[in-house]
DOKE-705130 format. One record per residue (C-alpha): x, y, z. Coordinates in steps of 0.1 Angstrom, whole numbers, always signed. Example, Ala and Ser with C-alpha at 12.3 -4.5 7.8 and 13.67 -1.06 7.14 Angstrom:
BEGIN
((+123 -45 +78)) ((+137 -11 +71)) 
This chain:
BEGIN
((+0 +0 +0)) ((+15 +33 -11)) ((+17 +62 +13)) ((-5 +92 +6)) ((+9 +127 +0)) ((+0 +137 +36)) ((+19 +107 +49)) ((+49 +115 +27)) ((+50 +151 +39)) ((+46 +139 +75)) ((+76 +115 +71)) ((+97 +143 +56)) ((+89 +166 +85)) ((+101 +139 +109)) ((+134 +135 +90)) ((+139 +173 +88)) ((+130 +180 +124)) ((+154 +153 +136)) ((+182 +167 +114)) ((+177 +204 +122)) ((+176 +199 +159)) ((+211 +185 +162)) ((+223 +221 +155)) ((+220 +225 +193)) ((+255 +210 +196)) ((+270 +206 +162)) ((+264 +241 +149)) ((+274 +259 +181)) ((+307 +241 +187)) ((+328 +263 +164)) ((+314 +294 +182)) ((+324 +284 +218)) ((+356 +306 +218)) ((+334 +337 +208)) ((+309 +328 +235)) ((+338 +325 +260)) ((+351 +360 +250)) ((+316 +376 +252)) ((+308 +364 +287)) ((+345 +364 +299)) ((+343 +327 +309)) ((+369 +301 +320)) ((+374 +270 +298)) ((+354 +248 +322)) ((+325 +273 +324)) ((+324 +277 +286)) ((+316 +239 +283)) ((+285 +245 +304)) ((+269 +257 +272)) ((+270 +221 +260)) ((+265 +202 +293)) ((+234 +224 +303)) ((+220 +215 +269)) ((+226 +177 +271)) ((+217 +171 +308)) ((+179 +175 +303)) ((+181 +145 +280)) ((+188 +123 +310)) ((+160 +139 +331)) ((+132 +144 +306)) ((+135 +119 +278)) ((+115 +92 +296)) ((+87 +116 +309)) ((+83 +131 +274)) ((+82 +96 +258)) ((+55 +85 +283)) ((+35 +117 +278)) ((+37 +112 +240)) ((+23 +76 +244)) ((-7 +91 +263)) ((-16 +123 +244)) ((-1 +116 +209)) ((+35 +114 +196)) ((+31 +139 +168)) ((+16 +164 +192)) ((+46 +162 +216)) ((+70 +161 +186)) ((+55 +192 +171)) ((+54 +210 +204)) ((+91 +202 +211)) ((+101 +214 +176)) ((+82 +247 +184)) ((+99 +251 +218)) ((+133 +243 +203)) ((+129 +269 +176)) ((+116 +296 +199)) ((+144 +290 +224)) ((+169 +293 +196)) ((+153 +326 +184)) ((+156 +342 +219)) ((+192 +333 +226)) ((+204 +368 +215)) ((+183 +383 +243)) ((+205 +366 +269)) ((+236 +385 +258)) ((+237 +404 +291)) ((+232 +374 +314)) ((+251 +341 +315)) ((+226 +325 +339)) ((+197 +335 +315)) ((+217 +320 +286)) ((+221 +287 +305)) ((+184 +287 +313)) ((+175 +290 +276)) ((+200 +262 +268)) ((+182 +240 +294)) ((+149 +248 +277)) ((+164 +240 +243)) ((+179 +207 +256)) ((+145 +197 +271)) ((+129 +201 +237)) ((+156 +181 +221)) ((+150 +153 +247)) ((+116 +148 +231)) ((+126 +154 +194)) ((+154 +128 +191)) ((+138 +97 +206)) ((+103 +104 +192)) ((+117 +108 +157)) ((+129 +72 +159)) ((+94 +59 +166)) ((+76 +83 +143)) ((+98 +73 +113)) ((+87 +37 +117)) ((+51 +46 +124)) ((+46 +69 +94)) ((+65 +51 +66)) ((+43 +27 +48)) ((+55 +3 +21)) ((+92 +1 +31)) ((+111 -18 +57)) ((+119 -4 +92)) ((+156 -8 +85)) ((+153 +13 +53)) ((+133 +40 +70)) ((+157 +42 +99)) ((+186 +43 +74)) ((+171 +74 +57)) ((+167 +90 +91)) ((+203 +82 +100)) ((+213 +98 +66)) ((+195 +130 +75)) ((+213 +131 +108)) ((+247 +123 +94)) ((+243 +151 +68)) ((+234 +175 +95)) ((+264 +163 +116)) ((+286 +171 +87)) ((+271 +204 +75)) ((+262 +221 +109)) ((+298 +227 +121)) ((+305 +244 +87)) ((+275 +266 +90)) ((+282 +274 +126)) ((+318 +283 +118)) ((+306 +306 +90)) ((+279 +323 +111)) ((+300 +329 +142)) ((+319 +356 +122)) ((+288 +377 +123)) ((+280 +375 +160)) ((+286 +352 +190)) ((+249 +341 +191)) ((+246 +336 +153)) ((+253 +298 +154)) ((+224 +293 +178)) ((+200 +308 +154)) ((+204 +277 +131)) ((+179 +261 +155)) ((+150 +283 +143)) ((+149 +260 +112)) ((+127 +237 +134)) ((+99 +264 +134)) ((+87 +258 +98)) ((+89 +221 +104)) ((+67 +225 +135)) ((+42 +245 +114)) ((+40 +216 +89)) ((+34 +191 +117)) ((+6 +212 +132)) ((-9 +219 +98)) ((-11 +181 +90)) ((-29 +173 +122)) ((-26 +143 +144)) ((-42 +110 +133)) ((-31 +87 +161)) ((-51 +58 +175)) ((-24 +38 +194)) ((-25 +58 +226)) ((-22 +39 +258)) ((-53 +56 +271)) ((-72 +31 +251)) ((-54 +2 +267)) ((-62 -15 +299)) ((-41 -7 +330)) ((-21 -39 +328)) ((-12 -33 +292)) ((+3 +1 +300)) ((+32 -13 +320)) ((+65 -17 +304)) ((+84 -46 +320)) ((+121 -44 +315)) ((+136 -62 +345)) ((+144 -97 +335)) ((+137 -89 +298)) ((+172 -95 +283)) ((+164 -84 +247)) ((+151 -50 +260)) ((+181 -46 +284)) ((+204 -53 +255)) ((+189 -25 +235)) ((+190 -1 +264)) ((+227 -8 +272)) ((+235 -10 +235)) ((+224 +26 +232)) ((+247 +35 +261)) ((+277 +18 +245)) ((+270 +33 +210)) ((+270 +69 +223)) ((+299 +63 +247)) ((+319 +49 +218)) ((+308 +78 +195)) ((+316 +106 +219)) ((+352 +93 +226)) ((+365 +106 +193)) ((+342 +136 +193)) ((+355 +147 +227)) ((+392 +137 +224)) ((+403 +129 +188)) ((+413 +165 +181)) ((+435 +166 +213)) ((+452 +134 +204)) ((+459 +143 +168)) ((+472 +178 +176)) ((+490 +173 +209)) ((+503 +137 +205)) ((+506 +132 +167)) ((+516 +168 +158)) ((+489 +174 +132)) ((+471 +207 +127)) ((+437 +216 +140)) ((+426 +218 +104)) ((+435 +181 +99)) ((+418 +172 +132)) ((+386 +189 +120)) ((+388 +172 +86)) ((+392 +138 +103)) ((+361 +143 +124)) ((+341 +156 +94)) ((+352 +127 +73)) ((+340 +102 +99)) ((+305 +119 +99)) ((+304 +121 +61)) ((+312 +84 +54)) ((+286 +75 +81)) ((+260 +86 +54)) ((+271 +57 +33)) ((+269 +33 +62)) ((+233 +43 +69)) ((+224 +42 +32)) ((+238 +7 +28)) ((+219 -9 +56)) ((+191 -21 +33)) ((+215 -39 +10)) ((+237 -52 +38)) ((+206 -67 +55)) ((+200 -89 +24)) ((+232 -108 +33)) ((+235 -103 +71)) ((+208 -105 +98)) ((+203 -74 +120)) ((+221 -93 +148)) ((+251 -101 +126)) ((+253 -64 +115)) ((+253 -53 +151)) ((+281 -77 +161)) ((+303 -71 +131)) ((+300 -33 +132)) ((+307 -32 +170)) ((+339 -52 +163)) ((+349 -26 +136)) ((+342 +3 +160)) ((+364 -13 +186)) ((+392 -20 +162)) ((+392 +15 +147)) ((+395 +30 +182)) ((+424 +7 +190)) ((+440 +15 +156)) ((+438 +52 +163)) ((+457 +47 +196)) ((+485 +29 +177)) ((+491 +47 +144)) ((+503 +81 +136)) ((+503 +76 +99)) ((+480 +100 +81)) ((+466 +74 +57)) ((+460 +49 +85)) ((+443 +76 +106)) ((+419 +85 +78)) ((+412 +49 +71)) ((+405 +43 +108)) ((+381 +72 +111)) ((+363 +62 +79)) ((+358 +27 +92)) ((+345 +41 +124)) ((+320 +64 +106)) ((+307 +36 +83)) ((+304 +12 +112)) ((+286 +37 +134)) ((+262 +45 +106)) ((+252 +8 +103)) ((+252 +1 +140)) ((+231 +31 +149)) ((+206 +24 +122)) ((+201 -12 +133)) ((+199 -1 +170)) ((+172 +25 +162)) ((+153 -2 +143)) ((+153 -24 +173)) ((+139 +5 +194)) ((+110 +10 +170)) ((+98 -26 +171)) ((+108 -41 +205)) ((+77 -33 +225)) ((+40 -29 +217)) ((+31 +1 +197)) ((+14 +20 +226)) ((+46 +18 +247)) ((+72 +27 +221)) ((+74 +64 +231)) ((+82 +54 +266)) ((+107 +28 +256)) ((+124 +52 +232)) ((+127 +77 +260)) ((+144 +51 +282)) ((+169 +43 +255)) ((+175 +80 +249)) ((+183 +85 +286)) ((+208 +56 +284)) ((+224 +72 +253)) ((+227 +106 +270)) ((+244 +90 +300)) ((+269 +75 +275)) ((+275 +110 +260)) ((+282 +124 +295)) ((+304 +96 +307)) ((+327 +94 +276)) ((+346 +126 +283)) ((+346 +119 +320)) ((+361 +85 +316)) ((+386 +98 +291)) ((+396 +125 +317)) ((+400 +99 +345)) ((+422 +77 +322)) ((+442 +108 +312)) ((+449 +115 +349)) ((+472 +85 +350)) ((+480 +76 +314)) ((+484 +91 +279)) ((+455 +99 +255)) ((+466 +71 +232)) ((+462 +47 +261)) ((+427 +62 +267)) ((+417 +54 +231)) ((+430 +18 +234)) ((+410 +14 +267)) ((+379 +28 +250)) ((+383 +3 +222)) ((+384 -25 +247)) ((+353 -11 +265)) ((+336 -11 +230)) ((+345 -48 +226)) ((+328 -55 +259)) ((+296 -44 +244)) ((+296 -76 +224)) ((+285 -94 +256)) ((+252 -76 +253)) ((+245 -86 +217)) ((+233 -123 +219)) ((+197 -115 +232)) ((+191 -93 +202)) ((+187 -125 +181)) ((+152 -125 +195)) ((+143 -96 +171)) ((+160 -110 +139)) ((+129 -124 +122)) ((+106 -96 +133)) ((+129 -68 +121)) ((+138 -85 +89)) ((+102 -88 +79)) ((+87 -57 +96)) ((+72 -29 +76)) ((+50 -18 +106)) 
């Protein structure tokens, strides 16, 4: 059954909303030195612009997911897009007050805590006639493109004003307008279920536990190079900051091809086999980066990392979208998002603890070993192989 024009537009709005909202970190990164100069901040206080944005994802992802299951996912998704855009628009008004700036960043981060996990469920829910893996692959592509382009846009805009990179987030406002214009045709809400059916049972459910901790491992692994690769390449390997930025951009760029290829790869490998093999490559690439200083080897390692992450992330998101009954998927996606955000937070902290007693190259090697430990979580995911391979929701 082919999707209607309304369904196509709805799906596109989900892709775009998810992609535009990652500007909250990716676009503002290049502007942190200008932010520091404007407010006269120390290095540690400057990083609060990122941490105050990310921390609400730990606190509010689950409540927003549960609320979405009750009142409607597209309603909450559209509302979060609206709040994200408005909070981006008013950032310049905080130029006189650092506490006010941080408060707006918390508001922005709270909105993102709803946008990111709900987009995973909505992509699966709104795309008829194609597999879940393919739809999640296209969503991952939109995110990878945004990850690649946003730092370039932010670096260009910061020349105009310290607050200019934050204005990229207003791009969610027209998407929110489309979401509200299309309306909300949703009939899965848990309010129509009996009380027993509303409970999400995770304790003792190994497949669900594997998905939750798989999300933690994926974002822990991903944020190791994001937080520390530049330091290692510049301080330990003697490369320029330009090369370090290029290596990170290359990793994001090739991730597009990883996400795009998931449909073809799934014809030859099961979702479980894709998860295991890509996690192995993620681990090996981190270990390789800890060993080699050769420019070609470094670029090959970050490329392998990016492709593997694109595949691994797409399959993990597909698991999230089919693992529990439909009326509980917003709640479960919120739980996985919380686990992922904890991984983001712990990556730089763990790297810092290792660096207190060892070199950054050792820290990368240890992170690669930690990534390999994630393989212990994979076996229960076989439970979803048949369901995911055949699912078009």
